[in-house]
Backbone as a chain_set.jsonl record, in Angstrom:
{"seq": "MLDVQDGDSAVHYALLSASWAVLCYYAEDLRLKLPLQELPNQASNWSAELLAWLGIPNIMLEDVPDVPPEYYSCRFRVSKLPR", "coords": {"N": [[1.026, -1.34, 0.106], [0.355, 2.013, -0.511], [0.651, 5.203, 0.432], [0.304, 8.804, -0.525], [0.774, 12.051, 0.982], [-0.483, 15.359, 0.81], [-0.319, 18.21, 1.967], [-3.308, 18.628, 3.162], [-5.146, 16.461, 1.868], [-5.124, 12.912, 1.307], [-3.781, 10.728, -0.79], [-4.527, 7.602, -1.472], [-3.265, 4.044, -2.294], [-4.486, 1.301, -3.501], [-3.222, -2.506, -4.301], [-5.325, -4.406, -6.059], [-6.715, -8.13, -6.306], [-7.854, -10.507, -8.169], [-9.723, -13.582, -9.372], [-10.415, -15.137, -13.155], [-12.591, -15.197, -14.048], [-14.22, -13.201, -11.925], [-13.195, -11.214, -12.201], [-14.634, -11.209, -15.115], [-17.303, -11.6, -14.431], [-18.114, -8.916, -12.718], [-17.387, -7.506, -15.443], [-19.417, -8.082, -17.432], [-21.478, -7.271, -15.493], [-20.997, -4.719, -14.854], [-21.791, -3.342, -17.087], [-19.069, -2.798, -19.12], [-17.694, -1.412, -22.287], [-16.289, -3.376, -25.078], [-13.864, -3.362, -27.528], [-14.171, -3.695, -30.513], [-13.501, -3.517, -33.237], [-11.083, -1.52, -35.105], [-12.448, 1.444, -36.529], [-13.073, 2.855, -39.794], [-10.842, 5.589, -41.289], [-12.558, 8.104, -40.115], [-12.278, 10.752, -39.641], [-13.519, 13.362, -40.327], [-13.73, 17.099, -41.005], [-16.152, 18.609, -41.013], [-17.659, 20.735, -40.279], [-15.634, 22.978, -40.636], [-14.742, 22.588, -43.435], [-16.947, 23.737, -44.667], [-17.263, 26.064, -43.36], [-14.937, 27.044, -44.748], [-15.488, 26.704, -47.836], [-17.735, 28.644, -47.106], [-16.466, 30.627, -47.362], [-15.561, 31.925, -45.141], [-13.607, 32.545, -41.946], [-12.046, 30.048, -39.972], [-11.705, 30.615, -36.519], [-11.35, 28.352, -34.912], [-10.586, 26.4, -35.352], [-8.273, 24.2, -35.107], [-5.368, 21.275, -35.767], [-4.96, 18.607, -34.929], [-2.431, 16.336, -33.993], [-1.405, 13.136, -34.444], [-3.995, 11.718, -33.609], [-5.635, 9.477, -32.134], [-7.299, 6.253, -32.209], [-10.867, 5.363, -33.445], [-13.062, 2.553, -32.069], [-15.108, 0.703, -33.416], [-17.508, -1.093, -30.847], [-18.677, -3.119, -28.186], [-21.063, -4.448, -25.316], [-19.294, -5.974, -22.774], [-19.315, -9.388, -23.265], [-19.278, -12.457, -21.658], [-20.113, -15.07, -22.832], [-19.447, -13.96, -26.133], [-16.58, -13.968, -25.917], [-14.647, -16.127, -27.639], [-14.903, -15.331, -29.719]], "CA": [[-0.161, 0.01, -0.123], [1.459, 3.341, -1.35], [0.689, 6.541, 0.811], [0.502, 10.084, -0.973], [0.442, 13.183, 1.368], [-0.122, 16.491, 0.269], [-1.299, 18.974, 2.819], [-5.058, 18.609, 4.11], [-5.343, 15.449, 1.598], [-4.358, 12.144, 1.155], [-4.246, 9.778, -2.027], [-4.202, 5.951, -0.826], [-3.387, 3.346, -3.528], [-3.993, -0.265, -3.349], [-3.003, -3.263, -5.335], [-6.441, -5.445, -6.041], [-6.099, -8.791, -7.218], [-9.052, -11.219, -8.583], [-9.868, -14.236, -10.327], [-10.523, -14.403, -14.068], [-14.16, -15.531, -13.608], [-14.846, -12.556, -10.633], [-13.23, -10.288, -13.45], [-16.084, -11.147, -16.286], [-18.518, -11.34, -13.961], [-18.028, -7.592, -13.133], [-16.978, -6.815, -16.587], [-20.741, -8.27, -17.136], [-22.465, -6.516, -14.261], [-20.759, -3.061, -15.023], [-21.651, -3.303, -18.516], [-18.482, -1.796, -19.534], [-17.179, -2.145, -23.369], [-15.391, -4.133, -25.18], [-12.995, -2.608, -28.528], [-13.835, -4.978, -31.393], [-12.585, -3.31, -34.586], [-11.188, 0.025, -35.36], [-13.064, 2.216, -37.872], [-11.996, 3.4, -40.917], [-10.878, 7.067, -41.207], [-13.772, 8.962, -40.002], [-12.204, 11.734, -38.714], [-13.783, 14.611, -41.257], [-14.071, 18.011, -40.451], [-16.841, 19.222, -41.845], [-17.711, 22.291, -40.385], [-14.629, 23.683, -41.119], [-15.299, 22.57, -45.197], [-18.355, 24.573, -44.689], [-16.825, 27.699, -43.303], [-14.352, 27.441, -45.994], [-16.332, 26.681, -48.657], [-18.642, 29.637, -47.249], [-15.096, 32.049, -47.181], [-15.247, 32.521, -43.965], [-12.212, 31.932, -41.323], [-12.461, 29.249, -38.979], [-10.832, 30.599, -35.847], [-11.132, 27.394, -33.695], [-9.775, 25.078, -36.694], [-6.853, 23.291, -34.395], [-4.374, 20.311, -36.277], [-4.401, 17.559, -33.914], [-1.185, 15.3, -34.751], [-1.078, 11.675, -33.94], [-5.37, 11.388, -33.558], [-6.509, 8.1, -32.015], [-8.029, 5.516, -33.133], [-11.87, 5.063, -32.957], [-13.061, 1.544, -32.405], [-16.65, -0.374, -32.987], [-17.182, -1.387, -29.353], [-20.039, -3.728, -27.669], [-21.219, -4.829, -24.037], [-18.997, -7.227, -22.473], [-20.172, -10.602, -22.814], [-18.287, -13.958, -21.302], [-20.148, -15.841, -24.132], [-18.625, -13.583, -27.007], [-15.166, -14.046, -26.027], [-13.459, -16.833, -28.121], [-15.078, -14.436, -31.136]], "C": [[1.063, 1.441, -0.415], [0.474, 4.282, -0.389], [0.747, 7.818, 0.487], [0.019, 11.263, 0.113], [0.584, 14.396, 1.259], [-1.095, 17.692, 1.04], [-2.395, 18.717, 3.723], [-5.468, 17.27, 3.126], [-4.564, 14.444, 1.638], [-5.006, 10.691, 0.333], [-3.745, 8.489, -1.647], [-4.194, 5.228, -2.537], [-3.474, 1.64, -3.355], [-4.082, -0.999, -4.234], [-4.702, -4.388, -4.756], [-5.965, -6.751, -6.944], [-7.584, -9.825, -6.981], [-8.884, -12.472, -9.622], [-10.308, -13.777, -11.676], [-12.362, -14.245, -14.617], [-14.795, -14.29, -12.611], [-14.323, -11.366, -11.934], [-14.349, -10.101, -14.725], [-16.818, -11.346, -15.583], [-18.765, -9.419, -13.724], [-17.973, -7.081, -14.352], [-18.541, -6.586, -16.888], [-21.69, -7.175, -16.61], [-22.115, -5.239, -14.374], [-21.163, -2.237, -16.256], [-20.728, -2.531, -19.839], [-18.213, -2.758, -21.35], [-16.159, -2.158, -23.82], [-15.222, -3.569, -26.522], [-13.248, -3.655, -29.656], [-13.025, -4.522, -32.346], [-12.069, -1.694, -34.621], [-11.769, 0.637, -36.889], [-12.131, 2.764, -38.434], [-12.008, 4.983, -40.75], [-11.785, 7.798, -41.249], [-13.72, 10.322, -39.704], [-12.46, 13.152, -40.098], [-14.388, 15.766, -40.486], [-14.933, 18.885, -40.981], [-17.67, 20.527, -42.161], [-16.736, 23.413, -40.593], [-14.427, 23.604, -42.444], [-16.104, 23.717, -44.951], [-17.739, 26.191, -44.934], [-15.965, 27.82, -44.747], [-14.897, 27.203, -47.552], [-17.526, 28.122, -48.806], [-17.475, 30.842, -47.498], [-15.141, 32.747, -45.814], [-14.39, 31.614, -43.113], [-12.52, 31.349, -40.44], [-11.392, 29.463, -37.828], [-10.428, 29.505, -34.659], [-10.98, 26.173, -34.459], [-8.672, 24.701, -35.631], [-6.471, 21.697, -35.369], [-4.292, 19.774, -35.203], [-3.68, 16.012, -34.125], [-1.925, 13.87, -34.127], [-3.151, 11.308, -33.275], [-6.057, 9.829, -32.977], [-7.725, 7.202, -32.353], [-9.218, 5.008, -32.682], [-12.46, 3.694, -33.231], [-14.982, 1.255, -32.212], [-16.803, -0.975, -31.798], [-18.835, -2.103, -28.928], [-19.766, -4.052, -26.194], [-19.986, -6.091, -23.818], [-19.53, -8.029, -22.751], [-19.187, -11.891, -22.586], [-18.875, -14.929, -22.944], [-19.731, -15.55, -25.787], [-16.35, -13.939, -27.03], [-14.339, -14.685, -27.042], [-13.881, -16.169, -29.685], [-13.819, -13.274, -31.206]], "O": [[2.29, 1.535, -0.453], [-0.707, 3.972, -0.548], [1.42, 8.365, 1.36], [-1.199, 11.444, 0.126], [1.697, 14.837, 1.545], [-2.259, 17.983, 0.764], [-2.277, 18.619, 4.945], [-6.432, 16.76, 3.696], [-3.383, 14.634, 1.929], [-5.979, 9.965, 0.537], [-2.533, 8.325, -1.51], [-4.775, 5.61, -3.553], [-2.503, 0.927, -3.1], [-4.826, -0.676, -5.16], [-5.029, -4.859, -3.667], [-5.199, -6.702, -7.906], [-8.227, -9.893, -5.934], [-8.075, -12.427, -10.549], [-10.594, -12.593, -11.853], [-12.999, -13.441, -15.298], [-16.015, -14.395, -12.483], [-15.198, -10.728, -12.521], [-14.772, -9.027, -15.15], [-17.789, -11.312, -16.338], [-19.482, -8.761, -14.478], [-18.588, -6.019, -14.45], [-19.074, -5.484, -16.754], [-22.445, -6.427, -17.231], [-22.969, -4.45, -13.968], [-21.013, -1.036, -16.481], [-21.108, -2.001, -20.883], [-18.381, -3.941, -21.647], [-15.189, -1.472, -23.497], [-16.289, -3.173, -26.992], [-12.414, -4.56, -29.692], [-11.885, -4.978, -32.435], [-12.757, -0.794, -34.138], [-11.493, 0.267, -38.029], [-10.991, 3.097, -38.111], [-12.934, 5.59, -40.212], [-12.055, 8.306, -42.336], [-14.706, 11.036, -39.525], [-11.509, 13.723, -40.632], [-15.245, 15.657, -39.61], [-14.504, 19.949, -41.427], [-18.103, 21.109, -43.155], [-17.056, 24.597, -40.7], [-13.859, 24.605, -42.881], [-15.546, 24.793, -45.164], [-17.693, 27.012, -45.849], [-16.297, 28.563, -45.67], [-14.31, 27.891, -48.387], [-18.03, 28.578, -49.833], [-17.848, 31.964, -47.839], [-14.806, 33.899, -45.538], [-14.295, 30.396, -43.266], [-13.393, 31.897, -39.766], [-10.347, 28.813, -37.867], [-9.569, 29.636, -33.787], [-11.29, 25.052, -34.057], [-8.091, 25.785, -35.563], [-7.461, 21.012, -35.625], [-3.586, 20.305, -34.346], [-4.216, 14.925, -34.338], [-2.928, 13.831, -33.413], [-3.249, 10.481, -32.369], [-6.968, 9.261, -33.578], [-8.861, 7.53, -32.693], [-9.159, 4.268, -31.7], [-12.507, 3.38, -34.421], [-15.771, 1.501, -31.299], [-15.802, -1.678, -31.663], [-19.909, -1.646, -29.318], [-18.625, -4.006, -25.733], [-19.84, -6.998, -24.638], [-20.724, -7.77, -22.606], [-18.371, -12.193, -23.458], [-18.149, -15.302, -23.866], [-19.659, -16.461, -26.611], [-15.415, -14.04, -27.824], [-13.358, -14.057, -27.441], [-13.242, -16.483, -30.69], [-13.745, -12.501, -32.161]]}, "num_chains": 1, "name": "protein.A"}
């Protein structure tokens, strides 16, 4: 157990261990999302394209390097694990 104290607040970290069956049970119970397959690149900035077409400068446009991929996802189910 690791305790970190900073002024009036304290943060406690605890390492928990559980069997695979227990982890699967709570994953289903909490309805955790499971990534299935990466989506094709759908990162389109339609508002920037519309403003460019209208000739209006887009002051909110930011280029983000290394955009994280998006995934198709579904609820975790033990019966679907072999897939």
